[in-house]
N, C-alpha and C positions, 0 to 999 in steps of 0.2 A: 548492464552486467545481469548473472543470474539472479544476485540477489534483489534487484531491481523487479525483476519479471516477477519473483516470488510475492513480492509486496504488494504489485500491480495485480496479481490472481487474488490475494487474499482482500485487497481494496475492493476489488469486484464483487466480491462476495459479502464483504461488510464495509459498507461505503462508509461507518462511522471509523473503523480502524484505518482506512484509507485517507480520511480527513486529517486524524492526528498524524498520519505520517507525514504528509506532505507538510504539516506545520512543523514536524521535527526538522525536515530534509527541505 
């Protein structure tokens, strides 16, 4: 969905946030 695309976009910029997001989901 759109939310996932936004999270992936943020994760691409901030690897740390991406890791935290993957842990949550």
